[in-house]
C-alpha positions, 0 to 999 in steps of 0.5 A: 093238269085238270082231270076230266071226269066221266059223266055217270048221267051220260055214260051209264045208260049207254053202257047198260045198252051196250053191255047190259046192266051188270058187272062185267066181272061177276055178272051181278046186277042192281039192286044187289050191287052198285055199278061204277064206270071203270076205265078198262085200261086203268088210265083215268085220262083216257076218255074216248068219245065212243066209250070204248075204254069204259065198262061197268063193274060192281064196287067190289070188283072195281076196287079189287081191280085197282089193287091188282093193277095199282091204278 
């Protein structure tokens, strides 16, 4: 099954407005960190149109979450 990718160009500004442009775990902001769009539930195929499964995490916290959850 082909995976749909989350468009950073589309979702980044929406998430910044919704949550603020900062990591949801550590609170750091650009330019000190690079923010990535993370799937909250860890399921890369769960891409709801309302963005409810997305959050912004810095690269460090996103990698640490992936190691802990195994996803």
